[in-house]
C-alpha positions in Angstrom: 17.3 -211.4 40.5 16.3 -214.1 42.6 12.9 -215.6 42.5 11.2 -216.8 45.6 12.7 -219.7 47.3 11.1 -223.2 47.6 10.1 -222.7 50.9 7.7 -219.6 50.2 4.1 -220.7 49.3 2.1 -219.6 46.5 -0.9 -217.6 46.6 -3.2 -220.8 46.7 -1.2 -221.8 49.7 -1.8 -218.8 51.6 -5.3 -218.6 50.9 -5.6 -222.0 52.5 -3.4 -221.3 55.4 -5.5 -218.0 56.0 -8.6 -220.4 55.8 -7.3 -222.7 58.3 -6.5 -219.8 60.7 -10.2 -218.3 60.4 -9.4 -215.8 57.9 -10.6 -214.9 54.6 -7.8 -213.7 52.1 -9.1 -212.1 48.9 -7.7 -210.3 45.9 -9.2 -207.7 43.4 -6.9 -207.5 40.2 -7.5 -205.2 37.4 -5.4 -204.5 34.2 -6.1 -201.0 33.3 -3.9 -199.4 30.4 -1.4 -202.3 30.8 -0.8 -201.8 34.6 -1.8 -204.4 37.2 -3.8 -202.8 40.0 -4.2 -204.9 43.3 -6.8 -204.7 46.3 -6.0 -207.3 48.7 -7.9 -207.7 51.8 -8.1 -210.0 54.9 -11.4 -210.4 56.7 -12.9 -212.5 59.4 -16.6 -214.0 59.6 -18.7 -211.6 61.9 -21.5 -212.8 63.9 -24.1 -211.3 61.3 -22.9 -213.4 58.6 -21.1 -210.7 56.9 -17.1 -209.9 57.4 -15.1 -207.9 59.0 -12.4 -206.1 57.5 -8.6 -206.7 59.1 -6.4 -205.4 56.9 -5.7 -204.4 53.0 -2.9 -203.5 50.6 -3.3 -201.4 47.5 -0.8 -201.4 45.0 -0.1 -201.2 41.3 2.7 -202.7 39.2 4.0 -202.4 35.6 7.2 -204.1 33.9 9.2 -200.6 34.2 12.6 -200.7 36.5 10.6 -199.3 39.6 8.4 -202.8 39.6 5.4 -203.0 42.1 4.3 -199.9 43.8 2.9 -200.4 47.2 0.5 -197.6 48.1 -1.7 -198.2 51.2 -1.3 -201.0 53.9 -3.9 -200.9 56.7 -4.4 -203.3 59.7 -7.0 -202.6 62.3 -5.8 -202.5 65.8 -8.1 -205.4 66.9 -6.8 -207.7 64.0 -5.4 -210.9 65.1 -1.4 -211.2 65.5 0.2 -212.1 62.0 -2.5 -210.2 59.8 0.1 -207.8 58.5 2.5 -210.6 57.6 -0.1 -212.5 55.7 -0.7 -209.4 53.8 2.7 -208.8 53.1 3.3 -212.4 52.2 0.2 -212.9 49.9 1.1 -209.3 48.1 4.7 -210.6 47.4 3.3 -214.1 46.3 1.1 -212.4 43.8 3.6 -210.2 42.6 6.2 -213.0 42.0 3.5 -215.2 40.4 1.7 -212.9 38.4 3.8 -210.1 36.9 7.4 -209.6 35.8 8.2 -207.4 39.1 11.0 -208.5 41.3 11.4 -205.4 43.3 8.8 -203.1 45.2 8.8 -199.4 46.3 7.0 -197.5 48.9 7.0 -194.1 50.4 7.1 -194.0 54.3 5.2 -190.8 54.5 6.7 -188.1 57.0 3.4 -186.6 58.5 4.9 -186.7 61.9 8.4 -187.1 62.8 7.6 -190.1 65.4 5.3 -191.9 63.5 7.7 -191.6 60.4 10.5 -193.2 62.1 8.1 -196.1 63.4 7.3 -196.6 59.6 11.0 -196.7 58.9 11.7 -199.4 61.3 8.5 -201.4 60.4 9.5 -201.2 56.5 13.3 -202.2 57.5 11.6 -205.2 59.2 10.4 -206.6 56.0 13.5 -205.9 54.1 13.0 -202.6 52.6 16.1 -200.0 52.3 15.9 -196.2 52.1 16.8 -195.0 48.8 16.1 -191.1 49.1 14.4 -188.7 50.9 11.2 -187.1 49.0 10.8 -183.4 50.0 9.9 -180.4 48.4 12.1 -180.3 45.3 10.9 -179.8 41.7 12.0 -183.4 40.8 10.0 -185.1 43.8 6.9 -183.5 42.5 5.7 -186.6 40.6 6.3 -189.0 43.8 4.6 -186.4 45.8 1.7 -186.7 43.5 1.8 -190.5 43.4 1.9 -191.2 47.2 0.6 -187.8 48.5 3.0 -186.6 50.4 6.8 -186.3 51.5 8.9 -188.9 53.1 11.6 -191.6 52.6 11.3 -193.6 49.3 12.3 -197.3 49.9 12.7 -200.4 48.0 13.0 -204.1 48.6 13.4 -207.2 47.0 9.8 -208.9 46.3 11.3 -212.5 47.1 13.1 -211.4 50.3 10.2 -209.3 51.5 7.9 -212.5 50.9 10.5 -214.9 52.7 10.6 -212.6 55.8 6.8 -212.2 56.0 6.0 -215.8 55.4 8.5 -216.5 58.4 6.9 -214.1 60.7 3.2 -215.3 59.5 4.2 -219.1 60.3 5.3 -217.7 63.9 2.1 -215.9 64.6 0.0 -218.8 63.3 1.7 -221.5 65.1 
């Protein structure tokens, strides 16, 4: 497996880049039962001295072959351009720096076919590839329980996802 290329920033570099763009990047990491749990958020200062949440990623990781498990990725419609790219880049930087995981997987949920196709295009933009459909078969039950539905199981190389998302983040921050 390849590691992040020299051009890909470390997590502390991304926190500085976010701050320079007027954003706050924060991570909450836990280690329940030998797993890593991650909640990564991007926020922006609000007028009332608080913060307005712009986006988040929730994930967990374990050193098994399936690596990082991406659960929730949300970006508010009012978020500035590039927030999603910053979230992806920071998630992959954390993964590569703090865990042995080098691959990530997610489920592109299939609630509505049009939205499902949008998700597939979006995840492919970051370098994820379709592995198999998760439907109603008995062997799909564990994955459906983990992700809460049917969809397309996708995997990606963390270093590649970071490189793509960092390039996109730099373009939007410029």
